[in-house]
C-alpha positions as CSV (number, residue, x, y, z in Angstrom):
1,X,112.8,-7.8,-20.2
2,X,111.1,-5.2,-22.4
3,X,112.6,-4.5,-25.9
4,X,113.1,-0.8,-26.7
5,X,111.1,0.5,-29.6
6,X,113.1,1.5,-32.7
7,X,111.7,5.0,-32.4
8,X,113.9,5.5,-29.4
9,X,117.0,6.1,-31.6
10,X,118.1,9.6,-32.7
11,X,116.9,9.4,-36.3
12,X,113.5,8.0,-35.3
13,X,113.1,10.7,-32.6
14,X,113.7,13.5,-35.2
15,X,111.2,12.0,-37.6
16,X,108.6,11.5,-34.8
17,X,108.8,15.2,-33.8
18,X,107.1,16.5,-37.0
19,X,103.8,14.7,-36.7
20,X,103.6,15.6,-33.1
21,X,103.9,19.4,-33.9
22,X,101.5,19.2,-36.8
23,X,98.9,17.5,-34.6
24,X,99.3,20.2,-32.0
25,X,98.5,22.9,-34.5
26,X,95.3,21.2,-35.6
27,X,94.2,20.6,-32.0
28,X,95.6,23.0,-29.5
29,X,93.3,21.6,-26.8
30,X,94.8,18.2,-27.4
31,X,98.2,19.6,-26.7
32,X,97.1,20.9,-23.3
33,X,95.5,17.6,-22.5
34,X,98.7,15.7,-23.6
35,X,100.9,18.0,-21.4
36,X,98.6,17.4,-18.4
37,X,98.7,13.7,-19.0
38,X,102.5,13.6,-19.3
39,X,102.8,15.7,-16.2
40,X,100.5,13.3,-14.3
41,X,102.6,10.4,-15.5
42,X,105.8,12.1,-14.3
43,X,104.2,12.8,-11.0
44,X,103.1,9.2,-10.5
45,X,106.4,7.8,-11.6
46,X,108.3,10.2,-9.3
47,X,106.4,8.6,-6.3
48,X,106.9,5.0,-7.5
49,X,110.5,4.6,-6.4
50,X,112.0,1.6,-8.2
51,X,109.0,1.5,-10.6
52,X,110.6,4.5,-12.4
53,X,113.5,2.3,-13.6
54,X,111.2,-0.3,-15.1
55,X,108.8,2.2,-16.6
56,X,111.5,4.4,-18.2
57,X,112.2,1.7,-20.8
58,X,108.8,2.1,-22.3
59,X,108.2,5.8,-21.6
60,X,109.7,7.0,-24.8
61,X,107.6,4.8,-27.0
62,X,104.4,5.2,-25.0
63,X,103.9,8.9,-25.9
64,X,104.7,8.7,-29.6
65,X,101.7,8.6,-31.9
66,X,103.4,6.0,-34.2
67,X,102.8,3.2,-31.7
68,X,99.2,2.0,-31.7
69,X,97.2,2.0,-28.5
70,X,96.4,-1.6,-29.2
71,X,100.0,-2.7,-29.1
72,X,100.9,-5.1,-26.3
73,X,104.1,-5.0,-24.3
74,X,105.0,-8.0,-22.2
75,X,105.5,-7.2,-18.6
76,X,109.2,-7.1,-17.6
77,X,110.6,-9.9,-15.5
78,X,112.7,-9.0,-12.5
79,X,115.3,-11.7,-11.5
80,X,115.2,-12.2,-7.7
81,X,118.1,-13.2,-5.6
82,X,118.1,-16.9,-5.0
83,X,116.6,-17.7,-1.5
84,X,116.8,-20.6,0.9
85,X,115.2,-23.8,0.0
86,X,112.8,-24.6,2.9
87,X,110.7,-27.8,3.3
88,X,108.6,-28.5,6.4
89,X,108.4,-32.0,7.7
90,X,105.4,-33.1,9.8
91,X,105.9,-34.5,13.2
92,X,105.2,-38.1,14.3
93,X,101.7,-39.4,14.9
94,X,100.5,-38.8,18.5
95,X,97.5,-39.9,20.5
96,X,95.0,-37.3,21.7
97,X,95.1,-37.0,25.5
98,X,91.8,-35.9,27.0
99,X,89.5,-33.6,25.1
100,X,89.0,-34.3,21.4
101,X,87.8,-30.8,20.6
102,X,89.4,-27.4,20.3
103,X,92.4,-26.0,18.6
104,X,94.9,-26.6,21.5
105,X,94.8,-30.4,22.1
106,X,97.1,-32.4,24.3
107,X,98.9,-35.4,23.0
108,X,100.7,-38.5,24.4
109,X,103.1,-40.9,22.8
110,X,101.5,-43.4,20.3
111,X,103.1,-46.6,21.6
112,X,106.3,-48.1,23.0
113,X,107.1,-49.6,19.6
114,X,106.6,-46.5,17.5
115,X,109.4,-44.8,15.6
116,X,109.6,-41.6,13.6
117,X,112.4,-40.5,11.4
118,X,113.3,-38.1,8.6
119,X,115.2,-39.1,5.5
120,X,116.7,-36.1,3.5
121,X,118.7,-35.5,0.4
122,X,120.4,-32.4,-0.8
123,X,122.1,-32.0,-4.3
124,X,125.1,-30.0,-5.1
125,X,125.3,-27.3,-7.7
126,X,126.5,-28.2,-11.3
127,X,130.0,-27.3,-10.2
128,X,129.9,-29.8,-7.3
129,X,129.4,-27.3,-4.5
130,X,127.1,-28.5,-1.7
131,X,124.9,-25.9,0.0
132,X,125.0,-25.3,3.7
133,X,122.0,-27.4,4.9
134,X,120.6,-28.3,8.2
135,X,117.6,-30.2,9.7
136,X,116.2,-28.4,12.7
137,X,113.2,-28.9,15.0
138,X,110.2,-26.7,14.8
139,X,109.9,-24.8,17.2
140,X,113.5,-23.9,16.9
141,X,116.4,-25.3,18.9
142,X,119.7,-27.1,18.4
143,X,119.9,-28.5,14.8
144,X,119.1,-32.2,14.6
145,X,121.8,-32.7,11.9
146,X,124.0,-30.6,9.6
147,X,124.0,-32.2,6.2
148,X,126.7,-30.0,4.7
149,X,128.6,-27.1,6.2
150,X,129.1,-23.7,4.6
151,X,131.4,-24.1,1.5
152,X,134.8,-22.5,1.8
153,X,135.4,-19.4,-0.4
154,X,136.6,-20.5,-3.8
155,X,136.2,-24.3,-3.0
156,X,134.5,-26.6,-5.4
157,X,133.1,-28.9,-2.8
158,X,132.5,-29.3,0.9
159,X,132.2,-32.2,3.2
160,X,129.5,-33.3,5.6
161,X,129.6,-32.1,9.2
162,X,127.3,-33.9,11.5
163,X,126.0,-31.7,14.3
164,X,126.6,-32.5,18.0
165,X,124.2,-35.2,19.1
166,X,123.8,-36.8,15.7
167,X,125.5,-40.0,14.6
168,X,128.2,-39.5,12.0
169,X,126.9,-42.5,10.2
170,X,123.5,-40.8,9.6
171,X,125.0,-38.3,7.2
172,X,126.6,-39.9,4.1
173,X,129.8,-38.5,2.7
174,X,129.1,-37.1,-0.8
175,X,130.8,-38.5,-3.8
176,X,130.8,-37.5,-7.5
177,X,128.7,-39.2,-10.1
178,X,129.6,-40.4,-13.5
179,X,132.6,-39.1,-15.4
180,X,132.1,-35.5,-16.4
181,X,129.2,-35.0,-14.0
182,X,130.3,-32.7,-11.1
183,X,127.0,-33.1,-9.3
184,X,126.9,-35.0,-6.0
185,X,124.6,-35.4,-3.1
186,X,124.6,-35.6,0.7
187,X,122.0,-37.9,2.3
188,X,120.6,-37.9,5.9
189,X,119.3,-41.3,6.7
190,X,116.7,-42.1,9.4
191,X,117.2,-39.1,11.7
192,X,114.9,-39.7,14.7
193,X,112.4,-36.9,15.3
194,X,109.9,-36.2,18.1
195,X,108.3,-33.1,16.6
196,X,107.8,-31.3,13.4
197,X,111.1,-30.2,11.7
198,X,112.3,-28.1,8.9
199,X,115.1,-28.7,6.3
200,X,116.9,-25.5,5.1
201,X,119.5,-25.3,2.4
202,X,121.3,-22.1,1.3
203,X,121.5,-21.1,-2.4
204,X,124.7,-21.9,-4.3
205,X,125.9,-20.2,-7.5
206,X,122.8,-18.0,-7.5
207,X,120.6,-21.0,-7.7
208,X,118.1,-22.4,-5.1
209,X,119.3,-25.8,-3.8
210,X,117.5,-28.9,-4.8
211,X,116.3,-30.7,-1.7
212,X,114.0,-33.5,-0.8
213,X,112.8,-35.1,2.5
214,X,110.2,-37.4,3.9
215,X,109.0,-38.2,7.5
216,X,108.1,-41.8,8.2
217,X,106.2,-43.1,11.2
218,X,105.5,-46.7,12.0
219,X,104.2,-48.7,15.0
220,X,103.5,-52.4,15.5
221,X,101.1,-52.0,18.4
222,X,98.9,-49.5,20.1
223,X,96.0,-47.4,18.9
224,X,98.1,-45.9,16.2
225,X,99.5,-49.1,14.8
226,X,100.4,-48.7,11.1
227,X,102.5,-46.8,8.6
228,X,102.3,-43.1,7.9
229,X,104.8,-41.5,5.5
230,X,104.6,-37.9,4.3
231,X,106.7,-35.8,2.1
232,X,108.2,-32.6,3.5
233,X,106.4,-29.5,1.9
234,X,107.3,-26.2,0.6
235,X,105.2,-23.6,2.5
236,X,102.2,-22.2,0.8
237,X,99.3,-19.7,1.4
238,X,96.7,-22.0,-0.2
239,X,96.3,-25.7,0.4
240,X,93.7,-28.4,-0.1
241,X,93.5,-31.5,2.1
242,X,91.0,-34.3,1.3
243,X,90.4,-37.7,3.0
244,X,89.7,-36.8,6.6
245,X,86.9,-38.5,8.6
246,X,85.3,-37.5,11.9
247,X,82.8,-40.2,12.5
248,X,82.9,-42.4,15.7
249,X,86.3,-44.1,16.1
250,X,87.9,-41.8,13.5
251,X,90.3,-39.0,14.6
252,X,91.5,-36.3,12.3
253,X,94.0,-33.7,13.5
254,X,95.0,-30.8,11.2
255,X,98.7,-29.9,11.9
256,X,99.8,-26.5,10.7
257,X,103.5,-25.4,10.7
258,X,104.8,-21.9,10.1
259,X,108.6,-22.0,9.6
260,X,108.7,-18.4,8.3
261,X,109.5,-15.2,10.3
262,X,106.0,-13.8,9.8
263,X,102.9,-14.7,11.7
264,X,100.2,-16.5,9.7
265,X,96.5,-16.1,10.1
266,X,94.7,-19.2,8.8
267,X,91.1,-19.6,7.6
268,X,89.6,-23.0,7.0
269,X,86.7,-23.8,4.5
270,X,85.2,-27.2,5.3
271,X,83.3,-29.5,3.0
272,X,81.4,-32.5,4.3
273,X,79.0,-35.3,3.3
274,X,76.1,-33.0,2.5
275,X,77.8,-29.7,1.6
276,X,79.8,-26.8,3.0
277,X,80.1,-26.6,6.8
278,X,79.9,-23.5,8.9
279,X,82.3,-23.5,11.9
280,X,83.1,-20.2,13.6
281,X,86.2,-21.7,15.2
282,X,87.7,-22.3,11.7
283,X,88.4,-18.6,11.0
284,X,91.2,-16.4,12.2
285,X,93.6,-19.1,13.6
286,X,96.9,-17.5,14.5
287,X,100.1,-19.4,13.9
288,X,103.1,-17.4,15.2
289,X,106.4,-17.6,13.4
290,X,108.4,-20.8,14.0
291,X,105.5,-22.7,15.6
292,X,103.0,-25.5,15.0
293,X,99.3,-25.5,15.7
294,X,97.0,-28.5,15.9
295,X,93.3,-28.4,15.2
296,X,91.0,-31.4,16.0
297,X,88.7,-31.4,13.1
298,X,85.9,-33.2,15.0
299,X,85.6,-30.1,17.1
300,X,84.8,-28.1,14.0
301,X,82.9,-30.7,11.8
302,X,81.8,-33.8,13.8
303,X,80.2,-36.9,12.2
304,X,81.6,-36.5,8.7
305,X,82.6,-39.7,6.9
306,X,84.2,-37.6,4.2
307,X,85.8,-34.2,5.1
308,X,87.9,-31.9,3.0
309,X,89.7,-28.7,4.1
310,X,90.7,-25.7,2.1
311,X,93.3,-23.8,4.1
312,X,94.1,-20.2,3.2
313,X,96.7,-18.2,5.2
314,X,97.6,-14.5,5.1
315,X,101.0,-13.3,6.3
316,X,103.5,-16.2,6.5
317,X,103.1,-19.3,4.2
318,X,102.4,-22.5,6.0
319,X,102.6,-26.3,5.6
320,X,99.8,-28.5,6.6
321,X,98.9,-32.2,7.0
322,X,96.1,-34.2,8.6
323,X,96.9,-37.1,11.0
324,X,94.1,-39.5,10.3
325,X,93.6,-42.6,12.5
326,X,90.9,-45.2,13.0
327,X,90.1,-47.3,16.1
328,X,87.4,-50.0,15.7
329,X,86.4,-50.9,19.2
330,X,89.7,-52.1,20.7
331,X,91.3,-52.9,17.3
332,X,93.6,-50.4,15.6
333,X,92.3,-49.5,12.2
334,X,95.3,-47.8,10.7
335,X,97.0,-44.4,10.6
336,X,98.1,-42.0,7.8
337,X,99.5,-38.6,7.3
338,X,97.3,-36.9,4.6
339,X,99.3,-34.5,2.4
340,X,97.8,-31.7,0.3
341,X,96.1,-32.5,-3.0
342,X,96.0,-30.7,-6.3
343,X,94.0,-27.5,-6.5
344,X,90.5,-27.9,-7.9
345,X,90.4,-28.4,-11.7
346,X,88.1,-30.0,-14.3
347,X,90.5,-33.0,-14.5
348,X,92.6,-34.8,-11.9
349,X,95.0,-37.7,-12.2
350,X,95.9,-40.0,-9.3
351,X,98.4,-42.8,-9.5
352,X,99.9,-45.2,-6.9
353,X,96.4,-46.6,-6.1
354,X,97.3,-50.0,-4.8
355,X,94.5,-52.5,-4.7
356,X,94.5,-55.8,-2.9
357,X,93.1,-59.2,-4.1
358,X,89.4,-58.6,-4.6
359,X,88.4,-61.6,-2.5
360,X,90.5,-60.5,0.5
361,X,89.4,-56.9,0.1
362,X,85.7,-58.0,0.2
363,X,86.2,-60.1,3.3
364,X,87.9,-57.3,5.1
365,X,85.2,-54.7,4.3
366,X,82.4,-57.1,5.2
367,X,83.4,-57.1,8.9
368,X,81.2,-55.1,11.2
369,X,82.5,-51.5,11.3
370,X,84.9,-52.0,8.4
371,X,82.9,-50.4,5.6
372,X,85.5,-47.8,5.1
373,X,88.3,-50.4,5.0
374,X,88.1,-50.6,1.2
375,X,89.7,-48.8,-1.7
376,X,87.7,-45.8,-2.9
377,X,87.9,-42.5,-4.7
378,X,86.9,-39.4,-2.8
379,X,85.8,-36.3,-4.9
380,X,85.2,-32.8,-3.4
381,X,83.3,-30.2,-5.4
382,X,83.8,-26.8,-3.8
383,X,81.6,-24.9,-6.2
384,X,77.9,-24.1,-6.3
385,X,76.8,-26.6,-9.0
386,X,76.6,-30.3,-8.9
387,X,79.3,-32.2,-10.8
388,X,78.9,-35.2,-13.1
389,X,82.1,-37.1,-12.7
390,X,83.6,-39.8,-14.9
391,X,86.4,-42.1,-13.7
392,X,88.7,-44.2,-15.9
393,X,91.0,-46.7,-14.3
394,X,94.3,-47.8,-15.9
395,X,96.5,-50.7,-14.7
396,X,99.5,-52.5,-16.1
397,X,97.4,-54.2,-18.7
398,X,95.3,-51.2,-19.8
399,X,91.9,-49.9,-18.8
400,X,89.7,-51.7,-16.3
401,X,85.9,-51.4,-16.3
402,X,84.0,-49.8,-13.4
403,X,80.3,-50.2,-12.6
404,X,78.1,-47.7,-14.4
405,X,81.1,-46.8,-16.6
406,X,82.7,-45.0,-13.6
407,X,80.1,-42.2,-13.8
408,X,78.6,-40.6,-10.6
409,X,77.3,-37.3,-9.4
410,X,78.7,-35.2,-6.6
411,X,76.6,-32.5,-4.9
412,X,77.9,-28.9,-4.9
413,X,80.1,-28.2,-1.9
414,X,80.1,-31.8,-0.8
415,X,82.4,-34.9,-0.6
416,X,81.3,-38.1,-2.3
417,X,82.9,-41.6,-2.8
418,X,83.1,-44.1,-5.6
419,X,84.1,-47.6,-4.5
420,X,87.0,-49.2,-6.3
421,X,86.0,-52.8,-5.3
422,X,86.2,-55.6,-7.7
423,X,89.4,-54.5,-9.4
424,X,92.1,-57.2,-9.8
425,X,95.1,-56.8,-7.5
426,X,97.5,-54.3,-8.8
427,X,98.5,-50.6,-8.8
428,X,96.4,-48.2,-10.8
429,X,96.1,-44.7,-12.2
430,X,92.8,-42.9,-12.0
431,X,91.8,-40.4,-14.7
432,X,89.0,-38.3,-13.3
433,X,87.1,-35.7,-15.3
434,X,84.1,-33.4,-14.9
435,X,82.4,-30.3,-16.2
436,X,82.9,-28.7,-12.8
437,X,86.2,-28.0,-10.9
438,X,87.0,-30.5,-8.1
439,X,89.8,-32.0,-6.1
440,X,90.2,-35.7,-5.4
441,X,92.1,-38.3,-3.4
442,X,92.0,-42.1,-3.4
443,X,92.0,-44.3,-0.3
444,X,94.0,-47.5,-0.3
445,X,93.9,-50.3,2.3
446,X,96.3,-53.0,3.5
447,X,95.2,-56.1,5.5
448,X,96.4,-59.7,5.8
449,X,93.3,-61.5,7.0
450,X,90.0,-60.9,8.7
451,X,90.1,-60.2,12.5
452,X,93.6,-58.6,12.3
453,X,94.4,-54.9,12.3
454,X,94.4,-53.1,8.9
455,X,96.1,-50.0,7.7
456,X,95.2,-47.4,5.1
457,X,96.7,-44.6,3.1
458,X,95.7,-41.8,0.7
459,X,97.0,-41.0,-2.7
460,X,96.2,-37.4,-3.6
461,X,95.7,-35.9,-7.1
462,X,99.0,-34.5,-8.2
463,X,100.6,-32.4,-11.0
464,X,102.3,-34.0,-14.0
465,X,105.9,-34.8,-13.8
466,X,108.5,-32.3,-15.0
467,X,112.2,-31.7,-14.8
468,X,114.7,-32.0,-11.9
469,X,112.3,-33.4,-9.3
470,X,113.6,-35.4,-6.3
471,X,112.1,-38.6,-5.1
472,X,113.4,-39.5,-1.6
473,X,113.1,-43.2,-0.6
474,X,112.7,-43.6,3.2
475,X,114.6,-46.4,4.9
476,X,112.6,-49.3,6.3
477,X,109.4,-49.6,4.4
478,X,109.2,-51.5,1.1
479,X,109.0,-49.0,-1.8
480,X,107.6,-49.1,-5.3
481,X,107.5,-46.3,-7.9
482,X,104.3,-45.9,-9.8
483,X,104.0,-44.1,-13.1
484,X,100.8,-43.7,-15.1
485,X,99.3,-41.7,-17.9
486,X,95.9,-41.5,-19.5
487,X,97.1,-41.1,-23.1
488,X,100.1,-40.6,-25.3
489,X,103.6,-41.8,-24.4
490,X,106.4,-40.6,-22.1
491,X,109.8,-41.4,-20.9
492,X,110.8,-41.0,-17.3
493,X,114.5,-40.6,-16.7
494,X,115.7,-41.5,-13.2
495,X,119.2,-40.8,-11.8
496,X,119.6,-43.0,-8.8
497,X,121.3,-41.5,-5.7
498,X,122.8,-44.0,-3.3
499,X,122.9,-43.8,0.5
500,X,126.5,-42.7,0.1
501,X,125.5,-39.8,-2.0
502,X,126.8,-41.2,-5.3
503,X,124.9,-40.5,-8.5
504,X,124.6,-43.6,-10.7
505,X,123.9,-44.0,-14.4
506,X,120.5,-42.7,-15.6
507,X,117.8,-45.3,-16.0
508,X,114.8,-44.8,-18.3
509,X,111.2,-46.0,-17.7
510,X,109.0,-46.0,-20.8
511,X,105.3,-45.4,-20.1
512,X,102.5,-46.0,-22.6
513,X,99.2,-44.2,-22.5
514,X,96.4,-45.9,-20.7
515,X,98.7,-47.9,-18.5
516,X,100.4,-47.9,-15.1
517,X,104.1,-49.0,-14.7
518,X,105.4,-50.1,-11.3
519,X,109.1,-50.2,-10.6
520,X,111.2,-51.5,-7.7
521,X,113.8,-48.8,-6.9
522,X,116.5,-51.2,-5.9
523,X,116.0,-53.4,-8.9
524,X,116.0,-50.4,-11.2
525,X,119.3,-49.0,-9.8
526,X,121.0,-52.4,-9.1
527,X,121.5,-51.5,-5.4
528,X,119.8,-49.8,-2.5
529,X,119.1,-46.1,-3.1
530,X,118.2,-43.1,-1.1
531,X,116.4,-41.5,-3.9
532,X,116.2,-40.4,-7.5
533,X,116.5,-37.3,-9.7
534,X,113.6,-37.4,-12.1
535,X,112.9,-35.8,-15.4
536,X,110.0,-36.6,-17.7
537,X,109.6,-36.0,-21.5
538,X,106.8,-36.6,-23.9
539,X,103.1,-36.5,-22.9
540,X,101.8,-35.8,-19.5
541,X,102.8,-38.5,-17.0
542,X,102.2,-38.8,-13.3
543,X,104.1,-40.5,-10.5
544,X,103.9,-41.6,-6.9
545,X,105.7,-43.8,-4.4
546,X,103.8,-46.7,-2.7
547,X,105.2,-47.8,0.6
548,X,104.4,-50.9,2.6
549,X,105.6,-54.0,4.4
550,X,106.1,-57.7,3.4
551,X,104.9,-59.2,6.6
552,X,102.3,-56.8,8.2
553,X,99.4,-54.6,7.3
554,X,101.1,-51.3,6.2
555,X,100.5,-48.9,3.4
556,X,101.2,-45.2,2.6
557,X,101.5,-43.3,-0.7
558,X,103.8,-40.3,-1.4
559,X,103.4,-37.9,-4.3
560,X,106.4,-36.6,-6.2
561,X,107.2,-33.1,-5.0
562,X,107.7,-30.2,-7.5
563,X,111.2,-29.2,-8.2
564,X,112.6,-26.2,-6.2
565,X,116.0,-25.5,-7.8
566,X,116.8,-22.8,-10.3
567,X,116.5,-19.0,-10.4
568,X,113.4,-17.1,-9.3
569,X,111.7,-14.6,-11.5
570,X,109.0,-12.1,-10.6
571,X,106.8,-10.5,-13.3
572,X,106.5,-6.7,-12.8
573,X,103.1,-5.3,-13.9
574,X,103.0,-1.5,-14.4
575,X,99.7,0.1,-13.7
576,X,97.4,1.3,-11.0
């Protein structure tokens, strides 16, 4: 909103007229120039449609000589109508069938024991009204589940209406929270999926709905044995994915989903072990509306132990993940669904870095072909200058030392690793800094003993925690929440949401600078939960969810998604 200058009133206008006339007498040529300029402005504004309304507020002040040309006026902010909340969930892990190259691969089921499911959570408005929300397959078709039907006109709440074909028990009936709190939730638990899906929720009370969802895949046997869990994403036109590998026995499949009504044209920039990679097939990939497209990265960049992808789309926004799997001879080496990392910056923070006992970790990595079955930090420098990187590691007891002080160099346009071997067992936060912008992710590994299959996961650099973020806890895997911060002090407030949709009393986790705090969700809430509503205060603090199993090799790490509720504003910039 632009404030009107005081000169716009009647008395000010009368006073302003005299200097304008006097100036005109002294400089007649200036008058003519001023008229031509004002005429040109009127002509431009007449052709600008809606821009005339925004520009009219400042027009009176912009031609009066009392206002200095150096004065700055904040651009007006236009409130946009609240839109749908849309999150794209990746599909289950699938085996490549036949050719391992190209952008239209064929797939087959992973194993007879594999299962893939989506867990979702939708919050009501402050007045207790649940938004109409559905989970549907992508490509489109009959909804997999209806979390909440359209609210009745004038009603304060709405019930849950499972769609045909879904079990009524999978959608929890919502219930109100503590006294005086009208918010409630509806939870969709373990909805089986066989393809990518999309969760949509309509706005309520002129606010975007707060939603959260995760897709979890698990298999006890087969080439894709392991655990892969990924958060459902808000579509974007710019994404960074790090942690892929295309060496022998490693398969990386980039999956791109377009849930919008506009076609997307996708270009990929690839960064490998020795620098940027040129691949003609990485440009101009068309993803039609409501479709998925798979790209086998080995067909574009073979033989890369570390591969990062910068995805840019024009047209419709997209969601993207990398299905990364390892097969060591006949032994499954794990599977993960790699989610986007933070955009390049001079500092990145990663938490949820789970490290096993150093003796066990060393014995696993010492096996033939298991060199990458070890915890490590991967850094990607997309610029044209080498980066000197320093890494600080913080655990529950404070900072832990690294060889050479955690300092190493990464070539321009390349991907490089720093081993995290030797750290005591625990969950850590990495504070990574450089003089050059970079993005980063950390690999974590789970194994029980040598000779058995291992699993791996990736924890990507994320943004600091804010207000009103949702953490969805998938059913099945063992979950732990990790909060870490390099310096200062913060409080993380967590409102538990039960599987029945009930909001419990707020719990607070205090996080000291230079430490990592790990919390069991069920112990924190006092009972099993479907998720949390999170708000953080104090200094910058970061969070993640570490998932695993008590009796088998399984690990995956989820970041905390940004909040999506609230009104939307658009800055209006007047100019040409």
